[in-house]
PARO-225115 format. One record per atom (N, C-alpha, C): residue number from 0; residue in three letters; x, y, z negated. Coordinates in steps of 0.001 Angstrom, whole numbers, plus 500000, padded with zeros to 6 digits. Layout:
// residues N
+-----+---------+--------+--------+--------+
| num | residuo |     px |     py |     pz |
+-----+---------+--------+--------+--------+
| NUM |     ALA |      X |      Y |      Z |
...
+-----+---------+--------+--------+--------+
END
This chain:
// residues 170
+-----+---------+--------+--------+--------+
| num | residuo |     px |     py |     pz |
+-----+---------+--------+--------+--------+
|   0 |     MET | 508320 | 505451 | 507781 |
|   0 |     MET | 506944 | 505249 | 508204 |
|   0 |     MET | 506047 | 506372 | 507683 |
|   1 |     LEU | 506221 | 506764 | 506456 |
|   1 |     LEU | 505342 | 507758 | 505840 |
|   1 |     LEU | 505998 | 509128 | 505868 |
|   2 |     LYS | 505390 | 510028 | 506601 |
|   2 |     LYS | 505892 | 511402 | 506594 |
|   2 |     LYS | 505434 | 512069 | 505303 |
|   3 |     GLU | 506085 | 513138 | 504949 |
|   3 |     GLU | 505810 | 513825 | 503680 |
|   3 |     GLU | 504609 | 514774 | 503758 |
|   4 |     THR | 503809 | 514709 | 504817 |
|   4 |     THR | 502674 | 515624 | 504960 |
|   4 |     THR | 501686 | 515512 | 503801 |
|   5 |     TRP | 501611 | 514358 | 503191 |
|   5 |     TRP | 500674 | 514160 | 502088 |
|   5 |     TRP | 500965 | 515113 | 500936 |
|   6 |     ARG | 502234 | 515449 | 500729 |
|   6 |     ARG | 502603 | 516352 | 499634 |
|   6 |     ARG | 501991 | 517742 | 499787 |
|   7 |     ASN | 501772 | 518154 | 501029 |
|   7 |     ASN | 501247 | 519490 | 501304 |
|   7 |     ASN | 499734 | 519521 | 501471 |
|   8 |     ASP | 499088 | 518387 | 501322 |
|   8 |     ASP | 497630 | 518321 | 501425 |
|   8 |     ASP | 497053 | 518636 | 500043 |
|   9 |     VAL | 496584 | 519868 | 499881 |
|   9 |     VAL | 496155 | 520367 | 498573 |
|   9 |     VAL | 495008 | 519538 | 497999 |
|  10 |     GLU | 494037 | 519221 | 498820 |
|  10 |     GLU | 492901 | 518430 | 498326 |
|  10 |     GLU | 493359 | 517040 | 497894 |
|  11 |     TYR | 494147 | 516395 | 498734 |
|  11 |     TYR | 494656 | 515061 | 498398 |
|  11 |     TYR | 495426 | 515092 | 497075 |
|  12 |     MET | 496329 | 516059 | 496949 |
|  12 |     MET | 497138 | 516154 | 495727 |
|  12 |     MET | 496275 | 516464 | 494504 |
|  13 |     SER | 495145 | 517163 | 494694 |
|  13 |     SER | 494259 | 517419 | 493553 |
|  13 |     SER | 493643 | 516119 | 493047 |
|  14 |     TYR | 493534 | 515126 | 493907 |
|  14 |     TYR | 492982 | 513823 | 493519 |
|  14 |     TYR | 494029 | 512900 | 492911 |
|  15 |     VAL | 495255 | 512955 | 493424 |
|  15 |     VAL | 496257 | 511952 | 493028 |
|  15 |     VAL | 497489 | 512516 | 492331 |
|  16 |     GLY | 497634 | 513809 | 492285 |
|  16 |     GLY | 498835 | 514417 | 491715 |
|  16 |     GLY | 499137 | 513957 | 490304 |
|  17 |     GLU | 498112 | 513946 | 489445 |
|  17 |     GLU | 498322 | 513506 | 488059 |
|  17 |     GLU | 498694 | 512029 | 487989 |
|  18 |     LEU | 498110 | 511225 | 488865 |
|  18 |     LEU | 498459 | 509803 | 488892 |
|  18 |     LEU | 499911 | 509612 | 489326 |
|  19 |     LEU | 500302 | 510332 | 490373 |
|  19 |     LEU | 501674 | 510200 | 490875 |
|  19 |     LEU | 502712 | 510649 | 489854 |
|  20 |     ALA | 502334 | 511537 | 488962 |
|  20 |     ALA | 503257 | 512021 | 487931 |
|  20 |     ALA | 503418 | 511028 | 486785 |
|  21 |     GLN | 502554 | 510044 | 486692 |
|  21 |     GLN | 502603 | 509067 | 485604 |
|  21 |     GLN | 503836 | 508168 | 485746 |
|  22 |     PRO | 504564 | 507956 | 484664 |
|  22 |     PRO | 505731 | 507048 | 484720 |
|  22 |     PRO | 505357 | 505649 | 485201 |
|  23 |     GLU | 504156 | 505200 | 484858 |
|  23 |     GLU | 503706 | 503862 | 485269 |
|  23 |     GLU | 503593 | 503755 | 486787 |
|  24 |     VAL | 503196 | 504842 | 487429 |
|  24 |     VAL | 503115 | 504853 | 488894 |
|  24 |     VAL | 504509 | 505032 | 489484 |
|  25 |     GLN | 505305 | 505909 | 488921 |
|  25 |     GLN | 506661 | 506138 | 489417 |
|  25 |     GLN | 507520 | 504868 | 489342 |
|  26 |     ARG | 507241 | 504007 | 488372 |
|  26 |     ARG | 507978 | 502732 | 488249 |
|  26 |     ARG | 507853 | 501872 | 489498 |
|  27 |     LEU | 506800 | 502090 | 490283 |
|  27 |     LEU | 506605 | 501295 | 491498 |
|  27 |     LEU | 507740 | 501495 | 492499 |
|  28 |     ALA | 508486 | 502583 | 492362 |
|  28 |     ALA | 509638 | 502829 | 493237 |
|  28 |     ALA | 510739 | 501795 | 493011 |
|  29 |     ASN | 510694 | 501086 | 491904 |
|  29 |     ASN | 511707 | 500080 | 491575 |
|  29 |     ASN | 511402 | 498698 | 492150 |
|  30 |     TYR | 510283 | 498565 | 492860 |
|  30 |     TYR | 509863 | 497255 | 493366 |
|  30 |     TYR | 509785 | 497275 | 494885 |
|  31 |     THR | 510332 | 496234 | 495488 |
|  31 |     THR | 510263 | 496087 | 496934 |
|  31 |     THR | 508886 | 495564 | 497302 |
|  32 |     GLN | 508351 | 496117 | 498375 |
|  32 |     GLN | 507038 | 495690 | 498870 |
|  32 |     GLN | 507200 | 495328 | 500340 |
|  33 |     HIS | 506747 | 494164 | 500740 |
|  33 |     HIS | 506812 | 493715 | 502128 |
|  33 |     HIS | 508240 | 493785 | 502671 |
|  34 |     HIS | 509172 | 493447 | 501831 |
|  34 |     HIS | 510596 | 493279 | 502149 |
|  34 |     HIS | 511378 | 494569 | 502408 |
|  35 |     PHE | 510778 | 495580 | 503029 |
|  35 |     PHE | 511561 | 496717 | 503496 |
|  35 |     PHE | 510997 | 498069 | 503069 |
|  36 |     SER | 510153 | 498086 | 502083 |
|  36 |     SER | 509564 | 499327 | 501591 |
|  36 |     SER | 509520 | 499225 | 500073 |
|  37 |     THR | 509291 | 500353 | 499415 |
|  37 |     THR | 509045 | 500267 | 497972 |
|  37 |     THR | 507543 | 500196 | 497756 |
|  38 |     ARG | 507166 | 499669 | 496624 |
|  38 |     ARG | 505743 | 499605 | 496306 |
|  38 |     ARG | 505158 | 501012 | 496187 |
|  39 |     LEU | 505944 | 501973 | 495682 |
|  39 |     LEU | 505451 | 503346 | 495586 |
|  39 |     LEU | 505172 | 503920 | 496974 |
|  40 |     ASN | 506090 | 503762 | 497905 |
|  40 |     ASN | 505833 | 504242 | 499269 |
|  40 |     ASN | 504613 | 503565 | 499877 |
|  41 |     HIS | 504473 | 502281 | 499614 |
|  41 |     HIS | 503331 | 501525 | 500131 |
|  41 |     HIS | 502006 | 502082 | 499604 |
|  42 |     VAL | 501905 | 502286 | 498299 |
|  42 |     VAL | 500618 | 502746 | 497756 |
|  42 |     VAL | 500306 | 504173 | 498210 |
|  43 |     ILE | 501320 | 505004 | 498378 |
|  43 |     ILE | 501082 | 506353 | 498888 |
|  43 |     ILE | 500572 | 506284 | 500323 |
|  44 |     PHE | 501192 | 505452 | 501143 |
|  44 |     PHE | 500734 | 505290 | 502521 |
|  44 |     PHE | 499277 | 504841 | 502558 |
|  45 |     VAL | 498962 | 503774 | 501815 |
|  45 |     VAL | 497595 | 503243 | 501804 |
|  45 |     VAL | 496619 | 504308 | 501303 |
|  46 |     SER | 496987 | 504978 | 500236 |
|  46 |     SER | 496135 | 506009 | 499661 |
|  46 |     SER | 495889 | 507152 | 500639 |
|  47 |     TYR | 496955 | 507689 | 501208 |
|  47 |     TYR | 496813 | 508887 | 502037 |
|  47 |     TYR | 496066 | 508597 | 503341 |
|  48 |     TYR | 496398 | 507507 | 504010 |
|  48 |     TYR | 495728 | 507229 | 505275 |
|  48 |     TYR | 494292 | 506745 | 505056 |
|  49 |     SER | 494023 | 506091 | 503962 |
|  49 |     SER | 492636 | 505751 | 503620 |
|  49 |     SER | 491845 | 507024 | 503323 |
|  50 |     TYR | 492470 | 507943 | 502593 |
|  50 |     TYR | 491868 | 509239 | 502283 |
|  50 |     TYR | 491522 | 509993 | 503571 |
|  51 |     LYS | 492464 | 510003 | 504530 |
|  51 |     LYS | 492219 | 510700 | 505807 |
|  51 |     LYS | 491021 | 510083 | 506540 |
|  52 |     LEU | 490911 | 508763 | 506522 |
|  52 |     LEU | 489757 | 508107 | 507147 |
|  52 |     LEU | 488475 | 508425 | 506394 |
|  53 |     ALA | 488548 | 508455 | 505082 |
|  53 |     ALA | 487359 | 508792 | 504285 |
|  53 |     ALA | 486869 | 510191 | 504636 |
|  54 |     LYS | 487783 | 511124 | 504792 |
|  54 |     LYS | 487406 | 512488 | 505178 |
|  54 |     LYS | 486745 | 512486 | 506563 |
|  55 |     MET | 487314 | 511729 | 507483 |
|  55 |     MET | 486804 | 511670 | 508846 |
|  55 |     MET | 485370 | 511128 | 508879 |
|  56 |     PHE | 485099 | 510140 | 508014 |
|  56 |     PHE | 483787 | 509490 | 508020 |
|  56 |     PHE | 482862 | 509983 | 506901 |
|  57 |     ASN | 483270 | 511065 | 506239 |
|  57 |     ASN | 482463 | 511680 | 505180 |
|  57 |     ASN | 482133 | 510692 | 504054 |
|  58 |     LEU | 483169 | 509990 | 503602 |
|  58 |     LEU | 483032 | 509032 | 502508 |
|  58 |     LEU | 483625 | 509634 | 501239 |
|  59 |     ASN | 483694 | 508856 | 500189 |
|  59 |     ASN | 484212 | 509330 | 498908 |
|  59 |     ASN | 485751 | 509359 | 498951 |
|  60 |     ALA | 486278 | 510489 | 499401 |
|  60 |     ALA | 487724 | 510643 | 499594 |
|  60 |     ALA | 488481 | 510587 | 498273 |
|  61 |     LYS | 487896 | 511092 | 497216 |
|  61 |     LYS | 488581 | 511083 | 495919 |
|  61 |     LYS | 488759 | 509655 | 495417 |
|  62 |     ALA | 487691 | 508871 | 495460 |
|  62 |     ALA | 487775 | 507482 | 494989 |
|  62 |     ALA | 488762 | 506677 | 495820 |
|  63 |     ILE | 488732 | 506880 | 497120 |
|  63 |     ILE | 489634 | 506142 | 498008 |
|  63 |     ILE | 491083 | 506525 | 497741 |
|  64 |     ALA | 491350 | 507818 | 497573 |
|  64 |     ALA | 492723 | 508279 | 497330 |
|  64 |     ALA | 493250 | 507718 | 496016 |
|  65 |     ARG | 492448 | 507800 | 494964 |
|  65 |     ARG | 492874 | 507319 | 493645 |
|  65 |     ARG | 493053 | 505795 | 493651 |
|  66 |     ALA | 492088 | 505077 | 494194 |
|  66 |     ALA | 492184 | 503613 | 494224 |
|  66 |     ALA | 493362 | 503171 | 495096 |
|  67 |     GLY | 493621 | 503902 | 496159 |
|  67 |     GLY | 494766 | 503580 | 497013 |
|  67 |     GLY | 496081 | 503656 | 496260 |
|  68 |     ILE | 496230 | 504694 | 495428 |
|  68 |     ILE | 497448 | 504826 | 494619 |
|  68 |     ILE | 497560 | 503683 | 493615 |
|  69 |     LEU | 496438 | 503232 | 493097 |
|  69 |     LEU | 496442 | 502269 | 491994 |
|  69 |     LEU | 496280 | 500806 | 492427 |
|  70 |     HIS | 496050 | 500555 | 493700 |
|  70 |     HIS | 495679 | 499196 | 494118 |
|  70 |     HIS | 496774 | 498151 | 493904 |
|  71 |     ASP | 498029 | 498549 | 493864 |
|  71 |     ASP | 499125 | 497598 | 493621 |
|  71 |     ASP | 499929 | 497990 | 492385 |
|  72 |     LEU | 499238 | 498371 | 491335 |
|  72 |     LEU | 499898 | 498805 | 490099 |
|  72 |     LEU | 500241 | 497582 | 489244 |
|  73 |     PHE | 501272 | 496857 | 489701 |
|  73 |     PHE | 501761 | 495694 | 488962 |
|  73 |     PHE | 503278 | 495701 | 489045 |
|  74 |     TYR | 503908 | 494984 | 488124 |
|  74 |     TYR | 505353 | 495105 | 487949 |
|  74 |     TYR | 506067 | 493749 | 487979 |
|  75 |     TYR | 505899 | 493034 | 489022 |
|  75 |     TYR | 506630 | 491782 | 489199 |
|  75 |     TYR | 506867 | 491578 | 490688 |
|  76 |     ASP | 507772 | 490696 | 491024 |
|  76 |     ASP | 508042 | 490368 | 492415 |
|  76 |     ASP | 507086 | 489252 | 492816 |
|  77 |     TRP | 506147 | 489575 | 493664 |
|  77 |     TRP | 505110 | 488616 | 494047 |
|  77 |     TRP | 505661 | 487440 | 494848 |
|  78 |     ARG | 506883 | 487559 | 495360 |
|  78 |     ARG | 507465 | 486442 | 496106 |
|  78 |     ARG | 507998 | 485358 | 495177 |
|  79 |     THR | 508313 | 485711 | 493932 |
|  79 |     THR | 508893 | 484737 | 493012 |
|  79 |     THR | 507982 | 484409 | 491827 |
|  80 |     THR | 507133 | 485332 | 491409 |
|  80 |     THR | 506248 | 485094 | 490262 |
|  80 |     THR | 505002 | 484351 | 490724 |
|  81 |     LYS | 504708 | 483254 | 490082 |
|  81 |     LYS | 503536 | 482439 | 490429 |
|  81 |     LYS | 502634 | 482313 | 489206 |
|  82 |     PHE | 501339 | 482110 | 489464 |
|  82 |     PHE | 500348 | 482031 | 488394 |
|  82 |     PHE | 499642 | 480684 | 488423 |
|  83 |     ASP | 499231 | 480225 | 487239 |
|  83 |     ASP | 498491 | 478974 | 487136 |
|  83 |     ASP | 497006 | 479155 | 487450 |
|  84 |     ARG | 496499 | 480363 | 487279 |
|  84 |     ARG | 495052 | 480599 | 487390 |
|  84 |     ARG | 494614 | 481235 | 488701 |
|  85 |     GLY | 495438 | 481190 | 489703 |
|  85 |     GLY | 495048 | 481744 | 490994 |
|  85 |     GLY | 496251 | 482277 | 491742 |
|  86 |     THR | 496002 | 482675 | 492966 |
|  86 |     THR | 497069 | 483190 | 493815 |
|  86 |     THR | 497365 | 484641 | 493471 |
|  87 |     HIS | 498491 | 485104 | 493940 |
|  87 |     HIS | 498845 | 486517 | 493784 |
|  87 |     HIS | 497742 | 487404 | 494384 |
|  88 |     ALA | 497200 | 487004 | 495524 |
|  88 |     ALA | 496161 | 487800 | 496193 |
|  88 |     ALA | 494928 | 487987 | 495307 |
|  89 |     TRP | 494616 | 487001 | 494486 |
|  89 |     TRP | 493456 | 487107 | 493602 |
|  89 |     TRP | 493830 | 487766 | 492275 |
|  90 |     ILE | 494997 | 487463 | 491734 |
|  90 |     ILE | 495395 | 487934 | 490402 |
|  90 |     ILE | 495819 | 489401 | 490378 |
|  91 |     HIS | 496672 | 489813 | 491319 |
|  91 |     HIS | 497274 | 491143 | 491173 |
|  91 |     HIS | 496281 | 492303 | 491214 |
|  92 |     PRO | 495158 | 492222 | 491940 |
|  92 |     PRO | 494205 | 493333 | 491851 |
|  92 |     PRO | 493612 | 493481 | 490444 |
|  93 |     ARG | 493443 | 492386 | 489758 |
|  93 |     ARG | 492910 | 492434 | 488394 |
|  93 |     ARG | 493957 | 493010 | 487424 |
|  94 |     ILE | 495210 | 492650 | 487644 |
|  94 |     ILE | 496297 | 493237 | 486858 |
|  94 |     ILE | 496367 | 494734 | 487130 |
|  95 |     ALA | 496215 | 495104 | 488402 |
|  95 |     ALA | 496270 | 496526 | 488776 |
|  95 |     ALA | 495160 | 497317 | 488095 |
|  96 |     VAL | 493961 | 496779 | 488050 |
|  96 |     VAL | 492855 | 497466 | 487360 |
|  96 |     VAL | 493177 | 497620 | 485876 |
|  97 |     ARG | 493653 | 496549 | 485271 |
|  97 |     ARG | 493996 | 496613 | 483840 |
|  97 |     ARG | 495077 | 497665 | 483583 |
|  98 |     ASN | 496101 | 497688 | 484412 |
|  98 |     ASN | 497160 | 498682 | 484257 |
|  98 |     ASN | 496650 | 500098 | 484525 |
|  99 |     ALA | 495805 | 500243 | 485527 |
|  99 |     ALA | 495252 | 501566 | 485854 |
|  99 |     ALA | 494401 | 502102 | 484716 |
| 100 |     GLU | 493637 | 501228 | 484084 |
| 100 |     GLU | 492770 | 501668 | 482983 |
| 100 |     GLU | 493560 | 502135 | 481767 |
| 101 |     LYS | 494840 | 501801 | 481710 |
| 101 |     LYS | 495695 | 502281 | 480626 |
| 101 |     LYS | 496116 | 503736 | 480836 |
| 102 |     ILE | 496056 | 504209 | 482094 |
| 102 |     ILE | 496524 | 505570 | 482370 |
| 102 |     ILE | 495430 | 506523 | 482851 |
| 103 |     THR | 494254 | 505989 | 483203 |
| 103 |     THR | 493168 | 506842 | 483698 |
| 103 |     THR | 491831 | 506128 | 483529 |
| 104 |     THR | 490771 | 506881 | 483668 |
| 104 |     THR | 489433 | 506307 | 483662 |
| 104 |     THR | 489032 | 506042 | 485106 |
| 105 |     LEU | 488651 | 504816 | 485392 |
| 105 |     LEU | 488259 | 504433 | 486744 |
| 105 |     LEU | 486747 | 504454 | 486888 |
| 106 |     THR | 486284 | 504898 | 488039 |
| 106 |     THR | 484861 | 504784 | 488348 |
| 106 |     THR | 484592 | 503350 | 488793 |
| 107 |     SER | 483330 | 502964 | 488851 |
| 107 |     SER | 483010 | 501611 | 489313 |
| 107 |     SER | 483420 | 501435 | 490772 |
| 108 |     LEU | 483316 | 502477 | 491581 |
| 108 |     LEU | 483746 | 502395 | 492968 |
| 108 |     LEU | 485259 | 502174 | 493050 |
| 109 |     GLU | 486026 | 502911 | 492273 |
| 109 |     GLU | 487483 | 502733 | 492275 |
| 109 |     GLU | 487868 | 501323 | 491852 |
| 110 |     LYS | 487207 | 500789 | 490826 |
| 110 |     LYS | 487490 | 499412 | 490393 |
| 110 |     LYS | 487201 | 498422 | 491518 |
| 111 |     ASP | 486069 | 498599 | 492177 |
| 111 |     ASP | 485704 | 497688 | 493256 |
| 111 |     ASP | 486703 | 497751 | 494411 |
| 112 |     ILE | 487145 | 498958 | 494747 |
| 112 |     ILE | 488129 | 499109 | 495823 |
| 112 |     ILE | 489404 | 498351 | 495469 |
| 113 |     ILE | 489871 | 498519 | 494250 |
| 113 |     ILE | 491116 | 497856 | 493825 |
| 113 |     ILE | 490938 | 496341 | 493790 |
| 114 |     ILE | 489878 | 495876 | 493154 |
| 114 |     ILE | 489642 | 494434 | 493001 |
| 114 |     ILE | 489527 | 493724 | 494344 |
| 115 |     HIS | 488915 | 494374 | 495330 |
| 115 |     HIS | 488641 | 493708 | 496604 |
| 115 |     HIS | 489575 | 494110 | 497739 |
| 116 |     HIS | 490693 | 494780 | 497433 |
| 116 |     HIS | 491555 | 495235 | 498530 |
| 116 |     HIS | 492267 | 494085 | 499244 |
| 117 |     MET | 492247 | 492911 | 498678 |
| 117 |     MET | 492893 | 491764 | 499325 |
| 117 |     MET | 491911 | 490932 | 500156 |
| 118 |     PHE | 490756 | 491517 | 500485 |
| 118 |     PHE | 489785 | 490815 | 501324 |
| 118 |     PHE | 490470 | 490368 | 502618 |
| 119 |     GLY | 490222 | 489141 | 502962 |
| 119 |     GLY | 490925 | 488514 | 504079 |
| 119 |     GLY | 491853 | 487452 | 503527 |
| 120 |     ALA | 492641 | 487834 | 502533 |
| 120 |     ALA | 493462 | 486859 | 501813 |
| 120 |     ALA | 492631 | 486206 | 500712 |
| 121 |     THR | 491548 | 486882 | 500327 |
| 121 |     THR | 490561 | 486321 | 499399 |
| 121 |     THR | 489208 | 486353 | 500101 |
| 122 |     VAL | 488236 | 485673 | 499549 |
| 122 |     VAL | 486948 | 485552 | 500248 |
| 122 |     VAL | 485916 | 486602 | 499834 |
| 123 |     CYS | 486151 | 487336 | 498778 |
| 123 |     CYS | 485166 | 488311 | 498296 |
| 123 |     CYS | 485344 | 489655 | 498995 |
| 124 |     PRO | 484345 | 490058 | 499786 |
| 124 |     PRO | 484465 | 491339 | 500477 |
| 124 |     PRO | 484212 | 492512 | 499533 |
| 125 |     PRO | 484726 | 493682 | 499880 |
| 125 |     PRO | 484420 | 494879 | 499095 |
| 125 |     PRO | 482925 | 495178 | 499177 |
| 126 |     LYS | 482416 | 495880 | 498187 |
| 126 |     LYS | 480997 | 496235 | 498154 |
| 126 |     LYS | 480719 | 497560 | 498841 |
| 127 |     SER | 481768 | 498231 | 499311 |
| 127 |     SER | 481594 | 499560 | 499895 |
| 127 |     SER | 482436 | 499704 | 501159 |
| 128 |     VAL | 482063 | 500673 | 501971 |
| 128 |     VAL | 482863 | 501002 | 503149 |
| 128 |     VAL | 484235 | 501511 | 502704 |
| 129 |     GLU | 484273 | 502265 | 501601 |
| 129 |     GLU | 485549 | 502746 | 501076 |
| 129 |     GLU | 486486 | 501580 | 500769 |
| 130 |     GLY | 485939 | 500532 | 500156 |
| 130 |     GLY | 486740 | 499351 | 499844 |
| 130 |     GLY | 487243 | 498648 | 501092 |
| 131 |     LEU | 486397 | 498586 | 502111 |
| 131 |     LEU | 486803 | 497965 | 503368 |
| 131 |     LEU | 487925 | 498767 | 504022 |
| 132 |     ILE | 487833 | 500089 | 503973 |
| 132 |     ILE | 488881 | 500933 | 504553 |
| 132 |     ILE | 490216 | 500696 | 503856 |
| 133 |     VAL | 490222 | 500707 | 502524 |
| 133 |     VAL | 491486 | 500483 | 501803 |
| 133 |     VAL | 492037 | 499095 | 502126 |
| 134 |     SER | 491182 | 498107 | 502204 |
| 134 |     SER | 491626 | 496755 | 502540 |
| 134 |     SER | 492272 | 496721 | 503921 |
| 135 |     LEU | 491649 | 497360 | 504892 |
| 135 |     LEU | 492188 | 497361 | 506259 |
| 135 |     LEU | 493470 | 498183 | 506375 |
| 136 |     VAL | 493512 | 499341 | 505725 |
| 136 |     VAL | 494723 | 500163 | 505761 |
| 136 |     VAL | 495858 | 499431 | 505048 |
| 137 |     ASP | 495550 | 498716 | 503977 |
| 137 |     ASP | 496564 | 497930 | 503271 |
| 137 |     ASP | 497169 | 496883 | 504208 |
| 138 |     LYS | 496343 | 496209 | 504997 |
| 138 |     LYS | 496847 | 495203 | 505939 |
| 138 |     LYS | 497698 | 495873 | 507013 |
| 139 |     TYR | 497243 | 497015 | 507512 |
| 139 |     TYR | 498009 | 497747 | 508520 |
| 139 |     TYR | 499373 | 498171 | 507952 |
| 140 |     ALA | 499363 | 498700 | 506730 |
| 140 |     ALA | 500607 | 499150 | 506095 |
| 140 |     ALA | 501577 | 497983 | 505921 |
| 141 |     ALA | 501081 | 496862 | 505442 |
| 141 |     ALA | 501948 | 495695 | 505229 |
| 141 |     ALA | 502580 | 495250 | 506549 |
| 142 |     THR | 501784 | 495188 | 507590 |
| 142 |     THR | 502287 | 494788 | 508900 |
| 142 |     THR | 503315 | 495790 | 509412 |
| 143 |     SER | 503013 | 497067 | 509280 |
| 143 |     SER | 503926 | 498121 | 509747 |
| 143 |     SER | 505233 | 498107 | 508965 |
| 144 |     GLU | 505131 | 497980 | 507645 |
| 144 |     GLU | 506332 | 497992 | 506803 |
| 144 |     GLU | 507262 | 496839 | 507166 |
| 145 |     TYR | 506696 | 495700 | 507449 |
| 145 |     TYR | 507520 | 494553 | 507778 |
| 145 |     TYR | 508021 | 494622 | 509221 |
| 146 |     SER | 507141 | 494938 | 510156 |
| 146 |     SER | 507529 | 494900 | 511564 |
| 146 |     SER | 508438 | 496054 | 511955 |
| 147 |     GLU | 508379 | 497167 | 511255 |
| 147 |     GLU | 509271 | 498288 | 511547 |
| 147 |     GLU | 510734 | 497838 | 511468 |
| 148 |     HIS | 511041 | 497064 | 510454 |
| 148 |     HIS | 512394 | 496530 | 510300 |
| 148 |     HIS | 512733 | 495572 | 511440 |
| 149 |     LEU | 511781 | 494738 | 511826 |
| 149 |     LEU | 512046 | 493776 | 512899 |
| 149 |     LEU | 512320 | 494480 | 514214 |
| 150 |     VAL | 511578 | 495538 | 514506 |
| 150 |     VAL | 511790 | 496301 | 515737 |
| 150 |     VAL | 513172 | 496945 | 515712 |
| 151 |     GLU | 513553 | 497499 | 514568 |
| 151 |     GLU | 514878 | 498105 | 514427 |
| 151 |     GLU | 515973 | 497057 | 514632 |
| 152 |     GLU | 515806 | 495908 | 514014 |
| 152 |     GLU | 516774 | 494823 | 514154 |
| 152 |     GLU | 516869 | 494358 | 515605 |
| 153 |     MET | 515735 | 494245 | 516269 |
| 153 |     MET | 515733 | 493830 | 517679 |
| 153 |     MET | 516474 | 494859 | 518531 |
| 154 |     GLY | 516298 | 496136 | 518235 |
| 154 |     GLY | 517008 | 497194 | 518955 |
| 154 |     GLY | 518510 | 497051 | 518810 |
| 155 |     HIS | 518972 | 496745 | 517597 |
| 155 |     HIS | 520408 | 496534 | 517359 |
| 155 |     HIS | 520924 | 495337 | 518166 |
| 156 |     ARG | 520138 | 494284 | 518211 |
| 156 |     ARG | 520558 | 493093 | 518949 |
| 156 |     ARG | 520608 | 493354 | 520453 |
| 157 |     VAL | 519623 | 494084 | 520947 |
| 157 |     VAL | 519612 | 494419 | 522377 |
| 157 |     VAL | 520823 | 495277 | 522713 |
| 158 |     GLU | 521135 | 496253 | 521867 |
| 158 |     GLU | 522295 | 497113 | 522098 |
| 158 |     GLU | 523594 | 496306 | 522071 |
| 159 |     LYS | 523714 | 495385 | 521139 |
| 159 |     LYS | 524900 | 494531 | 521053 |
| 159 |     LYS | 525023 | 493675 | 522318 |
| 160 |     PHE | 523925 | 493123 | 522776 |
| 160 |     PHE | 523913 | 492319 | 523995 |
| 160 |     PHE | 524310 | 493172 | 525196 |
| 161 |     ARG | 523793 | 494388 | 525277 |
| 161 |     ARG | 524113 | 495303 | 526378 |
| 161 |     ARG | 525615 | 495584 | 526421 |
| 162 |     LYS | 526214 | 495829 | 525243 |
| 162 |     LYS | 527651 | 496101 | 525178 |
| 162 |     LYS | 528466 | 494890 | 525625 |
| 163 |     ILE | 528043 | 493708 | 525212 |
| 163 |     ILE | 528726 | 492485 | 525631 |
| 163 |     ILE | 528654 | 492336 | 527138 |
| 164 |     MET | 527495 | 492580 | 527707 |
| 164 |     MET | 527316 | 492446 | 529152 |
| 164 |     MET | 528141 | 493487 | 529917 |
| 165 |     LEU | 528243 | 494685 | 529369 |
| 165 |     LEU | 529069 | 495726 | 530006 |
| 165 |     LEU | 530542 | 495320 | 529996 |
| 166 |     LEU | 531000 | 494754 | 528881 |
| 166 |     LEU | 532407 | 494315 | 528793 |
| 166 |     LEU | 532679 | 493183 | 529789 |
| 167 |     LYS | 531734 | 492279 | 529945 |
| 167 |     LYS | 531921 | 491150 | 530858 |
| 167 |     LYS | 531943 | 491605 | 532315 |
| 168 |     SER | 531214 | 492681 | 532607 |
| 168 |     SER | 531134 | 493133 | 534000 |
| 168 |     SER | 532360 | 493949 | 534417 |
| 169 |     LYS | 533233 | 494298 | 533486 |
| 169 |     LYS | 534432 | 495093 | 533819 |
| 169 |     LYS | 535548 | 494242 | 534304 |
+-----+---------+--------+--------+--------+
END
């Protein structure tokens, strides 16, 4: 899903390169996100495409890129780990902010983007257009990451059915 073009975007890398080099961010490669992607690939996708939209609309591209990388900075399987004090949708953005603050200084805009990126699954909307963009790109990424596998699987099934039908017609 994610082409490597982000690596060659000098401005983008100037915003997120140091974050991506952090072991805490690299650890996200060890976690599955939306069944068929890694959490690291997911946050890069959300970050880069949110950044591209921010550039298009003359918004704060640096804050969006950084918050996009950090929005899912947590280290548990959300399908199995449950919390007593709220849903994963409400809890994990707060965990992500806490984890992000251990490796970098966040602006108030970056914190707001991270905290409110689950808008839709939670009732609190972002306070900025940047936050709304990250929230929407996050939903798009999740849908794409999951449905890409389903489309591939459907293709395999159609091909198998086609072969069966060809054998029957002989």
